[in-house]
C-alpha positions as CSV (number, residue, x, y, z in Angstrom):
1,M,0.0,0.0,0.0
2,N,1.3,3.5,-0.9
3,S,2.0,6.2,1.7
4,D,-0.5,8.4,-0.3
5,I,-3.4,7.9,-2.7
6,Q,-2.0,7.8,-6.3
7,K,-2.9,11.0,-8.1
8,Y,-2.6,11.4,-11.9
9,G,-2.2,14.6,-13.9
10,F,-3.3,15.1,-17.4
11,K,-1.3,13.3,-20.1
12,E,1.6,15.5,-21.3
13,G,2.4,16.2,-25.0
14,L,-1.2,16.6,-26.3
15,P,-2.1,19.7,-28.2
16,Q,-5.1,20.2,-26.0
17,E,-5.8,19.1,-22.4
18,F,-8.7,17.2,-23.9
19,E,-8.7,13.5,-24.9
20,I,-11.1,10.7,-25.9
21,V,-10.0,7.2,-25.4
22,K,-11.5,3.7,-25.7
23,L,-12.2,2.2,-22.3
24,A,-11.0,-1.2,-23.4
25,E,-7.7,0.2,-24.6
26,L,-7.2,2.2,-21.4
27,F,-8.0,-0.8,-19.3
28,Q,-5.6,-3.0,-21.3
29,D,-2.7,-0.6,-20.7
30,F,-3.5,0.5,-17.2
31,S,-5.7,-2.1,-15.6
32,K,-3.6,-2.3,-12.4
33,D,-3.8,1.5,-11.9
34,L,-7.5,1.7,-12.7
35,T,-8.5,-1.0,-10.4
36,S,-6.5,0.5,-7.5
37,P,-7.8,3.6,-5.6
38,H,-6.7,6.7,-7.4
39,R,-7.7,10.3,-8.2
40,T,-7.1,12.6,-11.1
41,E,-6.6,16.3,-11.6
42,F,-9.1,16.4,-14.5
43,Y,-12.7,15.7,-15.2
44,Q,-14.0,12.4,-16.6
45,I,-17.0,11.4,-18.5
46,I,-17.1,7.6,-18.7
47,W,-19.6,6.0,-21.1
48,F,-20.1,2.4,-20.1
49,Q,-21.7,1.1,-23.3
50,K,-22.1,-2.6,-22.6
51,G,-22.6,-4.7,-19.5
52,T,-23.2,-4.0,-15.9
53,R,-20.6,-3.4,-13.2
54,T,-19.9,-1.6,-9.9
55,H,-17.7,1.5,-9.8
56,M,-16.4,2.7,-6.5
57,V,-16.3,6.5,-5.9
58,D,-15.3,7.7,-2.5
59,F,-16.7,4.6,-0.7
60,N,-19.9,4.8,-2.7
61,P,-20.6,1.7,-4.8
62,I,-22.2,3.0,-8.0
63,S,-24.2,0.4,-9.9
64,I,-23.5,0.9,-13.6
65,K,-26.2,-0.4,-15.9
66,H,-25.9,-1.1,-19.6
67,N,-25.4,2.1,-21.7
68,T,-24.7,4.5,-18.7
69,L,-22.7,7.7,-18.5
70,L,-20.8,8.5,-15.3
71,F,-19.6,12.0,-14.6
72,L,-16.6,12.4,-12.2
73,D,-15.4,15.6,-10.7
74,K,-11.6,16.1,-10.4
75,N,-10.0,14.7,-7.3
76,S,-12.7,12.1,-6.6
77,V,-11.1,8.8,-5.4
78,Q,-12.3,6.0,-7.7
79,C,-11.7,2.4,-8.4
80,F,-12.8,0.4,-11.5
81,D,-14.4,-3.0,-11.2
82,D,-11.8,-5.7,-11.8
83,K,-14.3,-8.4,-12.5
84,A,-16.1,-6.9,-15.5
85,A,-15.0,-6.5,-19.1
86,M,-14.6,-2.9,-20.2
87,D,-16.4,-1.6,-23.2
88,G,-17.0,2.1,-23.7
89,I,-15.5,5.5,-24.1
90,V,-13.8,8.0,-21.7
91,L,-13.6,11.7,-22.3
92,L,-11.0,13.6,-20.2
93,F,-10.6,17.3,-19.9
94,T,-9.1,20.0,-17.5
95,D,-10.1,23.3,-16.2
96,S,-7.4,24.9,-18.3
97,F,-9.0,23.5,-21.4
98,F,-12.6,24.4,-20.7
99,C,-12.4,27.6,-18.6
100,K,-11.3,30.3,-21.0
101,S,-13.6,32.9,-19.5
102,E,-15.5,33.7,-16.3
103,A,-18.7,32.4,-18.0
104,D,-17.0,29.1,-18.8
105,T,-15.9,28.7,-15.2
106,K,-19.4,29.5,-13.9
107,F,-20.9,27.1,-16.3
108,L,-18.7,24.2,-15.3
109,R,-18.8,24.8,-11.6
110,S,-22.6,25.1,-11.6
111,S,-23.2,22.0,-13.7
112,F,-24.9,19.3,-11.6
113,L,-23.1,16.6,-13.6
114,F,-19.8,17.3,-11.8
115,N,-21.2,19.2,-8.8
116,D,-24.1,17.2,-7.6
117,L,-23.8,18.0,-4.0
118,H,-26.0,15.0,-3.0
119,S,-24.7,12.1,-5.1
120,I,-22.5,10.9,-8.0
121,S,-24.0,11.8,-11.4
122,T,-25.0,9.0,-13.7
123,I,-27.5,9.0,-16.6
124,E,-28.8,6.2,-18.9
125,A,-28.3,7.2,-22.5
126,R,-31.5,5.6,-23.7
127,E,-33.0,7.3,-26.7
128,L,-30.2,9.9,-26.6
129,T,-27.6,7.2,-27.5
130,P,-27.3,8.3,-31.2
131,I,-27.1,12.0,-30.3
132,F,-24.4,11.4,-27.6
133,A,-22.6,9.1,-30.1
134,N,-22.6,11.8,-32.7
135,F,-21.1,14.4,-30.4
136,F,-18.3,12.0,-29.5
137,R,-17.8,11.3,-33.2
138,L,-17.7,15.0,-34.0
139,M,-15.1,15.6,-31.3
140,E,-13.0,12.7,-32.4
141,I,-13.0,14.0,-36.0
142,E,-12.0,17.5,-34.8
143,L,-9.1,16.0,-32.8
144,K,-7.8,14.4,-36.0
145,N,-7.7,17.8,-37.8
146,P,-4.4,19.8,-37.8
147,L,-4.1,22.0,-34.8
148,D,-5.2,25.6,-35.4
149,H,-6.6,28.5,-33.4
150,Y,-10.2,27.3,-34.1
151,Q,-9.8,23.8,-32.7
152,S,-10.1,24.4,-28.9
153,D,-13.2,26.6,-29.4
154,I,-14.8,24.0,-31.6
155,L,-14.1,21.2,-29.1
156,R,-15.3,23.3,-26.2
157,N,-18.5,24.2,-27.9
158,Y,-19.2,20.5,-28.7
159,L,-18.5,19.6,-25.1
160,Q,-20.6,22.3,-23.7
161,N,-23.6,21.3,-25.8
162,F,-23.1,17.7,-24.9
163,L,-23.1,18.6,-21.2
164,L,-26.2,20.7,-21.6
165,L,-28.1,17.8,-23.2
166,A,-26.7,15.4,-20.5
167,E,-27.8,17.7,-17.7
168,R,-31.3,18.0,-19.1
169,E,-31.5,14.2,-19.3
170,R,-30.2,13.8,-15.8
171,K,-32.9,16.2,-14.6
172,N,-35.5,14.1,-16.4
173,Q,-34.2,10.9,-14.9
174,N,-33.7,12.2,-11.3
175,S,-36.6,13.1,-9.2
176,T,-34.4,15.3,-6.9
177,T,-34.6,18.9,-8.0
178,V,-32.1,21.5,-7.1
179,Y,-32.7,25.0,-8.4
180,K,-29.8,27.0,-9.7
181,G,-29.4,30.5,-8.2
182,A,-27.6,32.6,-5.7
183,D,-27.8,30.0,-2.9
184,L,-26.4,27.2,-5.1
185,E,-23.6,29.5,-6.3
186,C,-22.8,30.4,-2.7
187,V,-22.6,26.7,-1.7
188,I,-20.4,25.7,-4.6
189,R,-18.1,28.6,-3.9
190,F,-17.9,27.5,-0.3
191,R,-17.3,23.9,-1.3
192,D,-14.5,25.0,-3.6
193,L,-12.7,26.9,-0.8
194,L,-13.3,24.0,1.5
195,D,-11.7,21.6,-0.9
196,Q,-8.6,23.8,-1.0
197,Q,-8.3,24.6,2.7
198,F,-10.0,22.0,4.8
199,Q,-6.7,20.7,6.2
200,E,-5.7,24.1,7.7
201,Q,-9.0,25.9,8.0
202,K,-12.0,24.6,9.9
203,S,-13.7,27.8,11.0
204,V,-17.0,28.8,9.4
205,S,-16.4,32.5,10.2
206,K,-13.1,32.6,8.3
207,Y,-14.7,31.0,5.2
208,A,-17.5,33.5,5.4
209,V,-14.9,36.4,5.5
210,Q,-13.2,35.1,2.4
211,M,-16.5,34.9,0.6
212,N,-17.3,38.5,1.8
213,I,-20.6,37.3,3.3
214,T,-22.0,36.8,6.8
215,Q,-22.0,33.5,8.6
216,K,-25.8,33.8,8.6
217,R,-25.9,34.1,4.8
218,L,-23.7,31.1,4.4
219,N,-25.7,29.1,6.9
220,L,-29.0,29.9,5.1
221,A,-27.5,28.9,1.7
222,T,-26.2,25.5,2.9
223,L,-29.4,24.7,4.8
224,K,-31.5,25.5,1.7
225,V,-29.4,23.6,-0.8
226,M,-27.9,20.8,1.3
227,D,-30.1,20.7,4.4
228,V,-26.9,20.8,6.5
229,T,-24.9,23.6,8.2
230,P,-21.5,24.9,7.0
231,K,-20.0,23.3,10.0
232,Q,-21.4,19.9,9.0
233,M,-20.0,20.4,5.5
234,I,-16.6,21.1,6.9
235,D,-16.8,18.0,9.2
236,S,-17.9,15.8,6.2
237,R,-15.0,17.0,4.1
238,V,-12.5,16.4,6.8
239,L,-13.9,12.9,7.6
240,L,-14.1,11.9,3.9
241,E,-10.3,12.7,3.5
242,A,-9.6,10.9,6.8
243,K,-11.4,7.7,5.5
244,R,-9.6,8.0,2.2
245,L,-6.2,8.1,3.9
246,L,-7.0,5.4,6.5
247,V,-8.2,2.9,3.9
248,H,-6.1,3.7,0.8
249,T,-2.7,4.6,2.4
250,S,-0.3,3.1,4.9
251,D,-0.1,6.3,6.9
252,S,-0.3,5.8,10.7
253,V,-3.3,7.3,12.5
254,K,-0.9,10.0,13.8
255,Q,0.2,10.8,10.2
256,V,-3.4,11.0,9.0
257,G,-4.3,13.3,11.8
258,F,-1.3,15.5,11.1
259,K,-2.2,15.8,7.4
260,L,-5.7,16.9,8.3
261,G,-4.4,19.7,10.6
262,F,-4.6,17.9,14.0
263,E,-1.4,18.6,15.9
264,E,-2.3,16.1,18.6
265,P,-3.2,12.5,17.6
266,T,-5.6,12.3,20.6
267,N,-7.6,15.2,19.2
268,F,-8.0,13.5,15.8
269,V,-9.0,10.2,17.4
270,K,-11.7,12.0,19.5
271,Y,-12.9,13.9,16.5
272,F,-13.2,10.8,14.4
273,R,-14.9,8.8,17.1
274,K,-17.4,11.6,17.8
275,H,-18.7,11.4,14.2
276,H,-18.2,7.7,13.4
277,K,-18.6,6.0,16.8
278,V,-15.4,4.1,16.2
279,T,-11.7,5.0,16.4
280,P,-9.7,5.6,13.2
281,T,-7.9,2.2,13.8
282,E,-11.2,0.4,14.3
283,F,-12.6,2.0,11.1
284,R,-9.5,1.0,9.1
285,N,-9.5,-2.6,10.4
286,G,-13.2,-3.0,9.8
287,F,-13.0,-1.8,6.3
288,L,-9.9,-3.8,5.3
289,G,-11.0,-6.8,7.2
């Protein structure tokens, strides 16, 4: 077991930080890496075109049906099923590729496909299969063209329209409705700051100061969108990373606590037990068997 969770950056040497690869080929070349817990610095759209399988994302077993698309935000810890044949397509892209303007950034960060604050986004292609396939075909054709100053804009426009269609279909298939607006934008901004700073910063008031809003405003937004308080969101993020490190690395409990900003191991143990009713060691042993 590694001393840290394996993290992969985007493939170097490509003209764009955008790539489409066959899942079978990816699995053939990197099966050991894919079936081990890992995270990436880029977004992924995985179209499982045939068969059923279970895909693990941050301790959540995602049941993948035939002809299903899975949308993964960057830095999610995932693990492919090692017992199922791989047949499908994977689309990979980075913030640097997509976010050329403030509007691009806002679009991507407000998309429920990568920012579903309640669950991991999946949709069944169903009758949209030929439309989705055509978008992939158009993007693959464009990638084969000689690089010029039009290519990135063309690819980004294809991808944005694909995401809009996918998000509409996700809304049709999912009974949970979250309305976009100021509250959602507030929560996503808070979550982005939290992802960057949770190891060092666990104070709701200091996050509110960075966002130039009051604690009351932040509290109202998270309660409306998530039905939890900002403090509960902070605790959930810290505990998620704690579980990742305990299960997927060989770090000692003391080292895990230190990485999460706890100077005293006993404070980390008390914190973890308060929320999970077991010690970090008991959680690790129970999960690993």
